[in-house]
C-alpha positions as CSV (number, residue, x, y, z in Angstrom):
1,M,-0.2,-0.1,-0.2
2,A,0.9,3.4,-0.6
3,L,0.7,7.3,0.3
4,I,0.9,9.0,-3.4
5,T,0.4,13.0,-3.9
6,L,0.0,14.6,-7.1
7,A,0.8,18.5,-7.2
8,S,1.4,20.6,-10.3
9,A,4.1,23.8,-10.7
10,G,1.2,26.6,-12.4
11,G,-1.0,26.3,-15.3
12,A,-4.2,23.7,-14.9
13,P,-2.6,20.2,-16.3
14,G,-5.4,18.6,-14.5
15,V,-4.4,17.7,-11.0
16,T,-8.0,16.5,-9.8
17,S,-9.2,15.0,-12.5
18,T,-5.7,13.1,-13.2
19,G,-6.2,11.7,-9.3
20,L,-9.7,10.7,-10.1
21,A,-9.4,9.0,-13.1
22,L,-6.3,7.0,-11.0
23,A,-8.3,6.4,-8.2
24,S,-11.4,5.3,-10.4
25,C,-9.6,2.2,-12.2
26,W,-7.6,1.4,-8.7
27,P,-7.5,-2.3,-8.7
28,R,-7.7,-2.0,-4.8
29,R,-9.5,0.1,-2.2
30,C,-8.4,3.4,-2.5
31,L,-8.9,6.7,-1.0
32,L,-8.8,10.0,-2.7
33,V,-7.7,13.0,-0.8
34,E,-9.0,16.7,-1.9
35,A,-6.1,19.1,-0.5
36,D,-6.0,21.6,-2.8
37,P,-4.9,24.5,-0.8
38,S,-7.1,27.2,-3.6
39,G,-10.4,26.5,-2.3
40,S,-13.8,25.8,-3.9
41,S,-14.0,21.8,-4.8
42,A,-13.2,20.8,-8.0
43,L,-14.7,17.6,-7.6
44,L,-18.4,19.1,-6.0
45,A,-18.7,21.3,-9.0
46,G,-17.0,18.9,-11.4
47,F,-17.4,15.3,-11.3
48,W,-20.5,15.5,-9.4
49,R,-21.8,18.7,-10.7
50,G,-23.3,20.0,-7.4
51,T,-25.3,17.2,-7.1
52,R,-23.8,16.1,-3.3
53,D,-23.2,17.8,-0.6
54,H,-19.8,17.5,1.8
55,T,-18.1,19.3,4.6
56,G,-15.3,17.4,3.7
57,V,-11.7,18.4,4.9
58,V,-13.0,21.1,7.0
59,D,-15.0,18.8,9.2
60,L,-11.3,16.6,9.3
61,V,-10.3,20.1,11.4
62,K,-13.1,19.4,14.1
63,A,-12.4,15.6,14.4
64,H,-9.0,16.4,15.0
65,R,-9.5,18.7,18.1
66,A,-11.7,16.1,19.4
67,G,-8.9,13.9,18.8
68,V,-10.7,11.3,16.6
69,L,-9.5,12.3,13.1
70,A,-8.4,8.4,12.3
71,D,-12.3,7.7,12.9
72,A,-13.6,10.3,11.0
73,L,-11.5,10.1,8.1
74,L,-12.9,6.7,6.9
75,R,-16.3,7.9,8.2
76,M,-16.4,10.5,6.3
77,A,-15.2,9.5,3.0
78,M,-17.9,9.6,-0.6
79,Q,-18.0,6.2,-2.3
80,V,-16.8,6.8,-6.1
81,D,-19.8,4.2,-7.3
82,G,-18.9,1.7,-9.2
83,T,-15.1,1.9,-8.5
84,Q,-13.1,1.3,-4.9
85,A,-13.0,4.5,-4.5
86,T,-14.0,7.1,-1.8
87,V,-12.9,10.5,-1.6
88,I,-12.3,13.0,1.1
89,I,-13.9,16.4,-0.7
90,G,-11.2,19.5,0.0
91,S,-11.8,22.6,1.1
92,R,-14.8,24.8,-0.3
93,S,-13.7,28.7,-0.3
94,H,-10.1,29.8,0.0
95,E,-10.9,31.0,3.5
96,Q,-11.4,27.8,4.5
97,A,-8.2,26.5,2.8
98,A,-6.3,28.8,4.5
99,G,-7.6,27.6,7.8
100,L,-6.1,24.1,7.2
101,A,-2.8,24.6,7.7
102,R,-2.3,23.0,11.3
103,L,-4.5,19.9,9.7
104,W,-1.9,18.7,7.3
105,E,0.7,17.3,9.6
106,P,-1.6,15.1,11.7
107,L,-3.5,14.1,8.5
108,A,-0.2,12.9,6.9
109,G,0.4,10.6,10.3
110,V,-3.2,9.3,9.6
111,L,-2.6,8.6,6.2
112,R,0.4,7.3,6.6
113,D,-1.1,5.0,8.7
114,L,-4.1,4.1,6.9
115,A,-1.4,3.5,3.5
116,A,0.8,1.0,5.4
117,R,-2.4,-1.0,6.9
118,D,-5.5,-0.9,4.9
119,Q,-6.0,0.8,1.7
120,D,-3.4,3.4,-0.6
121,V,-3.9,6.8,-0.7
122,I,-3.7,9.5,-3.6
123,V,-3.3,12.9,-2.4
124,D,-4.2,15.9,-4.9
125,A,-2.1,18.7,-3.3
126,G,-2.9,21.1,-6.0
127,R,-0.4,23.8,-7.2
128,L,2.6,23.9,-5.3
129,G,4.0,27.3,-3.5
130,L,0.3,28.4,-2.4
131,E,-0.6,29.7,1.4
132,G,-1.8,26.9,2.8
133,S,0.0,24.1,0.8
134,P,-0.3,21.0,2.3
135,T,3.5,20.8,2.2
136,P,3.4,17.4,5.2
137,L,1.4,15.2,2.6
138,I,4.1,16.2,-0.4
139,E,7.1,15.4,2.2
140,Q,6.1,12.1,3.8
141,A,4.4,10.9,0.7
142,D,6.0,7.2,-0.9
143,V,5.7,9.2,-4.2
144,T,5.4,13.1,-4.8
145,V,4.7,13.0,-8.9
146,L,4.6,16.4,-10.5
147,V,2.4,16.7,-13.1
148,S,2.9,18.9,-15.9
149,R,1.6,19.1,-19.7
150,T,4.3,19.2,-22.0
151,R,4.6,22.6,-23.7
152,L,7.3,24.9,-22.8
153,A,5.6,27.6,-20.2
154,S,4.3,24.4,-18.5
155,V,8.1,23.0,-18.2
156,A,9.6,25.8,-17.5
157,A,7.1,26.7,-14.6
158,A,8.4,23.2,-13.5
159,R,11.4,23.4,-13.6
160,S,12.6,25.0,-10.5
161,W,9.9,22.7,-8.0
162,A,11.3,19.7,-10.1
163,L,14.7,20.8,-8.8
164,T,13.4,21.7,-5.2
165,L,11.4,18.2,-4.9
166,G,14.2,16.2,-6.2
167,E,16.8,18.1,-3.6
168,A,14.4,17.6,-0.8
169,A,13.6,13.3,-1.6
170,L,14.6,11.6,1.3
171,P,15.9,7.7,0.1
172,S,12.3,6.2,0.5
173,H,10.2,8.8,-1.0
174,E,10.5,8.8,-4.9
175,V,9.7,11.9,-6.9
176,R,8.2,11.7,-10.8
177,L,6.9,12.9,-13.6
178,L,3.5,12.3,-14.9
179,L,2.9,14.2,-18.0
180,V,-0.4,15.2,-19.8
181,G,-0.5,15.0,-23.5
182,A,3.4,13.9,-24.3
183,G,4.1,14.9,-27.8
184,R,2.0,18.3,-27.4
185,P,4.9,19.8,-28.5
186,Y,7.7,17.6,-26.1
187,S,8.0,13.9,-25.9
188,A,8.3,12.7,-22.5
189,G,11.9,12.2,-22.9
190,E,12.6,16.2,-23.6
191,V,10.6,16.6,-20.6
192,G,11.8,14.5,-18.2
193,R,16.0,15.8,-19.0
194,A,14.6,18.9,-19.4
195,L,13.7,19.1,-15.6
196,G,16.0,15.8,-14.3
197,L,13.4,13.9,-13.5
198,A,12.1,10.5,-14.4
199,V,8.8,9.9,-16.3
200,V,6.4,7.9,-14.7
201,G,3.6,7.9,-17.2
202,S,1.7,9.8,-19.7
203,I,-2.1,10.8,-19.7
204,G,-3.5,10.7,-22.6
205,W,-4.4,14.0,-24.7
206,D,-8.5,13.5,-24.9
207,P,-10.2,16.5,-23.2
208,E,-13.7,14.8,-24.1
209,R,-12.8,12.1,-22.4
210,A,-10.9,13.5,-19.6
211,A,-14.3,16.1,-19.0
212,V,-15.8,12.3,-17.2
213,F,-13.7,13.1,-14.8
214,S,-12.9,17.2,-14.3
215,D,-16.6,17.9,-15.5
216,G,-19.0,14.9,-14.9
217,A,-19.5,14.8,-18.5
218,P,-21.6,11.2,-20.0
219,L,-19.8,9.0,-21.3
220,P,-18.7,9.1,-24.7
221,P,-20.5,7.2,-27.7
222,P,-18.4,4.7,-29.2
223,R,-16.5,5.6,-32.3
224,G,-15.3,3.7,-35.2
225,V,-15.7,0.2,-35.3
226,R,-17.3,-0.1,-31.7
227,R,-19.7,2.0,-33.1
228,L,-20.8,-0.1,-35.8
229,F,-20.8,-3.1,-34.0
230,G,-23.5,-1.8,-31.0
231,G,-20.8,-1.4,-28.6
232,S,-21.5,0.0,-25.4
233,A,-20.2,3.6,-24.2
234,A,-18.6,1.8,-20.7
235,A,-16.9,-0.6,-22.9
236,A,-15.6,2.2,-25.4
237,F,-14.4,4.2,-22.5
238,A,-12.7,0.9,-21.2
239,G,-11.0,0.1,-23.7
240,S,-10.0,4.4,-25.2
241,G,-6.5,5.2,-25.5
242,Y,-6.8,7.6,-22.2
243,Q,-8.2,5.3,-19.9
244,R,-5.4,2.7,-21.0
245,S,-2.7,5.7,-20.7
246,V,-4.3,6.2,-16.9
247,Q,-4.7,2.5,-16.2
248,A,-0.7,2.5,-17.6
249,A,0.3,5.5,-15.2
250,G,-1.1,3.8,-12.3
251,E,0.7,0.4,-13.0
252,A,3.8,2.0,-13.2
253,L,3.1,3.7,-9.9
254,R,2.3,0.8,-7.6
255,A,5.2,-1.1,-9.3
256,L,7.3,2.1,-8.2
257,V,6.3,2.0,-4.3
258,D,6.4,-1.9,-4.4
259,R,10.4,-1.7,-5.4
260,S,10.6,0.9,-2.9
261,E,9.1,-1.2,-0.4
262,Q,11.4,-3.9,-1.2
263,E,14.6,-2.1,-1.1
264,R,13.6,-0.7,2.3
265,A,13.1,-3.9,3.6
266,R,16.4,-5.0,2.4
267,W,17.8,-2.4,4.0
268,I,16.5,-2.5,7.3
269,A,16.7,-6.0,7.3
270,P,19.1,-7.6,9.9
271,P,22.1,-9.7,8.6
272,R,21.5,-13.1,8.4
273,R,23.6,-15.0,11.5
274,E,26.4,-16.7,8.8
275,E,27.1,-12.6,8.0
276,T,27.8,-11.2,11.7
277,G,30.2,-14.7,12.6
278,S,27.8,-15.8,15.4
């Protein structure tokens, strides 16, 4: 199990929709935490299109004060229908976001414990550098993922943050790039070399399908042969290049975490008896 934090350096590369897309196709239980400090939950207004009401992380502040943060976290998580994912909704306004600064450190501990024993956790940390940024959720993650588009402006904005994140990373903390729209115009290899970070995956550029997660849009109708032979929208969506790219990114993240856990286990494992000479 793992704690994975997604963040961006600027612009709107689609951190929230990518986080939800990853959580929705995760093959085991997964909790998505919307910790974007900018406020105005993108999930409530976007994916759920204002049809749900949820206080989210604001109530976690009250739970922390009452000493019941861990219990409240799981009780408040909202199920994403048809998936193994649940969601903790973020703040609704910048005024609420400013009051969350003292929550992030204890929440990081609770999420790490949850990830160690029960389920994976994906955190949407939003844009780096904003007031109220959930820094402990970034620093204490198993993997910090910098999400970026491949335009020159996006790469330039990400450059200093890529350096900062890379230098701050501990041996047990991985930092990776996740690109949205590789080849528009620069390739994954070019962006990775420019930023000095390994690319863990590339989400296909498909605004129509991404809108399912960002705006709660209906599944697009089948195209081509699938449409000709009466394929379902759900099957067409699951088999689309966009969704396959999301699944591939998730697989790469899980493989990265598994390798890191194995390396840590070898590092802390006691030497065998014959190696100690006893």
